[in-house]
C-alpha positions in Angstrom: 122.6 94.4 99.0 123.7 94.6 95.3 126.6 92.3 94.5 128.9 92.3 91.5 130.3 88.8 90.8 133.7 89.0 89.2 134.3 85.5 87.9 131.3 83.4 87.0 132.7 79.8 87.1 131.6 77.1 89.5 132.3 79.1 92.6 130.7 82.2 91.2 127.5 80.3 90.5 127.4 78.8 94.0 128.0 82.3 95.5 125.1 83.6 93.3 122.7 81.0 94.6 123.6 81.6 98.3 123.5 85.4 97.8 120.0 85.2 96.3 118.9 82.9 99.1 120.0 85.5 101.6 118.0 88.2 99.9 120.7 89.9 97.8 120.7 91.1 94.2 123.3 90.3 91.6 123.9 93.3 89.3 126.9 92.0 87.4 128.1 88.5 86.4 131.5 89.1 84.8 133.6 86.5 82.9 136.1 86.9 80.1 133.3 87.6 77.6 131.8 90.8 79.1 132.8 94.2 80.6 132.5 95.9 84.0 129.2 97.5 83.0 127.0 97.5 86.2 129.9 97.5 88.6 129.3 101.1 89.7 125.8 100.2 90.8 127.0 97.5 93.2 127.3 97.8 97.0 130.1 95.2 97.0 132.0 93.0 94.6 133.1 89.4 95.1 136.0 88.2 93.0 136.5 84.5 92.4 138.2 84.7 89.0 141.6 83.5 87.8 145.1 84.8 88.8 145.5 86.9 85.7 142.2 88.6 86.1 142.4 89.3 89.9 144.4 92.6 89.8 142.3 94.2 87.0 139.1 93.2 88.8 140.2 94.5 92.2 141.6 97.7 90.7 138.4 98.4 88.8 136.4 98.0 92.1 138.6 100.5 93.9 138.3 103.0 91.1 134.5 102.5 91.1 134.4 103.0 94.9 133.1 99.5 95.4 134.5 97.4 98.3 135.8 94.0 97.1 136.0 90.5 98.6 138.7 88.5 96.7 139.0 84.7 97.0 141.2 84.3 94.0 144.6 82.9 94.7 147.9 82.8 92.7 148.3 86.6 92.3 149.6 87.7 95.7 152.9 89.1 94.4 150.7 92.1 93.6 148.9 92.1 97.0 150.8 95.2 98.4 150.0 97.1 95.2 146.3 96.5 95.8 146.5 97.4 99.5 148.2 100.7 98.5 145.5 101.4 95.9 142.8 100.6 98.5 144.3 103.1 100.9 144.6 105.8 98.2 140.9 105.3 97.2 139.6 104.9 100.7 138.3 101.5 99.7 137.3 98.4 101.5 139.2 95.1 100.9 139.3 91.6 102.1 141.5 89.0 100.4 141.6 85.5 101.7 143.0 82.2 100.5 139.9 80.6 101.9 136.6 82.1 103.1 135.3 78.9 104.7 134.3 79.5 108.3 135.7 76.1 109.2 139.0 76.8 107.5 139.4 80.1 109.3 138.9 78.3 112.6 141.4 75.7 111.4 143.9 78.6 110.7 143.6 79.6 114.4 144.1 76.0 115.6 147.1 75.7 113.4 148.8 78.8 114.8 148.0 77.8 118.4 149.4 74.3 117.8 152.5 75.8 116.1 153.2 77.9 119.3 153.0 74.8 121.4 155.1 72.6 119.1 157.8 75.2 118.7 159.1 74.1 122.1 159.6 70.5 121.0 162.5 69.9 118.5 161.8 66.2 118.2 158.7 67.0 116.1 159.0 68.0 112.4 156.0 69.6 110.6 154.8 68.7 107.2 151.7 69.5 105.2 149.5 67.9 102.6 146.8 69.5 100.4 144.5 67.8 98.0 142.3 69.6 95.4 140.4 68.9 92.2 142.4 68.6 89.0 141.1 71.9 87.6 142.8 73.9 90.3 145.4 76.2 88.6 147.9 76.9 91.5 149.9 74.6 93.6 150.3 74.6 96.5 146.9 76.0 97.3 146.6 79.5 98.9 145.2 77.8 101.9 148.3 75.6 102.3 150.5 78.7 102.0 148.5 80.4 104.7 148.8 77.4 106.9 152.6 77.4 106.3 152.8 81.1 107.1 150.9 80.5 110.3 153.5 78.0 111.4 156.4 80.1 110.3 155.2 83.1 112.3 154.9 81.0 115.4 158.0 78.8 115.2 161.6 78.7 114.0 160.6 77.5 110.5 161.6 80.0 107.9 160.1 78.9 104.6 158.0 76.3 102.8 158.9 74.1 99.7 157.3 71.6 97.4 160.7 69.9 97.0 162.7 68.0 99.5 162.9 70.3 102.5 166.1 71.7 104.0 166.5 72.5 107.6 163.8 74.9 108.9 161.7 74.4 105.7 158.1 73.0 105.7 157.4 70.5 103.1 154.0 70.8 101.4 152.8 67.9 99.3 150.2 69.2 96.7 148.0 66.6 95.1 145.4 67.1 92.3 142.7 64.3 92.4 139.3 64.1 90.8 136.8 66.6 92.1 138.1 67.0 95.6 136.9 70.4 96.9 139.8 70.8 99.3 141.6 68.8 102.1 144.4 70.2 104.2 146.4 68.3 106.8 149.2 69.5 109.1 151.2 66.8 110.7 153.9 66.9 113.4 156.0 63.7 113.2 158.4 62.3 115.7 160.1 58.9 116.1 157.5 57.8 118.7 154.2 59.4 117.5 152.5 62.0 115.3 150.1 64.8 116.0 147.7 65.7 113.1 145.1 68.3 112.5 143.0 68.2 109.3 140.2 70.1 107.5 138.1 68.4 104.9 135.7 70.4 102.7 132.7 68.4 101.6 131.6 70.8 98.9 132.0 74.4 97.7 129.1 75.7 99.9 131.4 76.7 102.9 133.7 78.8 100.7 130.8 80.6 99.1 128.9 81.2 102.3 131.9 82.7 104.0 132.5 85.0 101.0 128.9 86.3 101.2 129.2 86.8 104.9 132.4 88.8 104.4 130.6 90.9 101.7 127.8 91.6 104.1 130.2 92.6 106.9 132.4 95.0 104.9 129.5 97.3 103.8 130.2 100.8 105.1 133.7 100.0 106.2 137.0 101.4 104.9 140.4 99.7 105.1 142.1 96.3 104.6 140.6 93.5 106.7 140.9 89.8 107.1 138.5 87.0 108.0 139.7 87.3 111.6 138.0 90.7 111.6 134.8 89.3 110.0 134.6 86.3 112.5 135.9 88.3 115.5 138.8 85.8 116.0 141.4 88.4 117.1 
């Protein structure tokens, strides 16, 4: 499989190593200093760039008839536009806030727990996410996905970084050192607390999941999620 890497920072370099270990070929390593030359020869593109580059990267993939896996966060106000372009171009597209296999299992646990806890008004949910100091967006895309998972399965209506109002989920976003990513969902009551937590030990899990998604999408058309890739539906 020939892969175009759109974004060649720390994550892009880990993805490159894992892709090569799995027998794939890298035909483009794009950063801000080079062009899309080589994209049209790729079987699939993997985008781990920056929020301002995500839409141009994804658009170019669809115009080149190359399916794209996007792990960039902070650009999702344009998500519907990219879905529409994917449909027009008969492309293949997976965008996820987190490609880690463990995190996607964690998403499922979070939704299941939210359904259970929605019956118990004495518990209030709150979230915490911790990432390295170079992370550009806050809260993390993963934390937003976790919040959406609760909102879709409870009476909560929104999330906030500020002091929460009724039916809002408070997310505390911390930026500490080189932490790859830690996410905690806590249900607190007067008498006890229930907590689920995912801790990433390194970037390997994110990169491996992205490569697995790239392998899976070959030959497929449409907009998919990691639930499809991991058969979690």
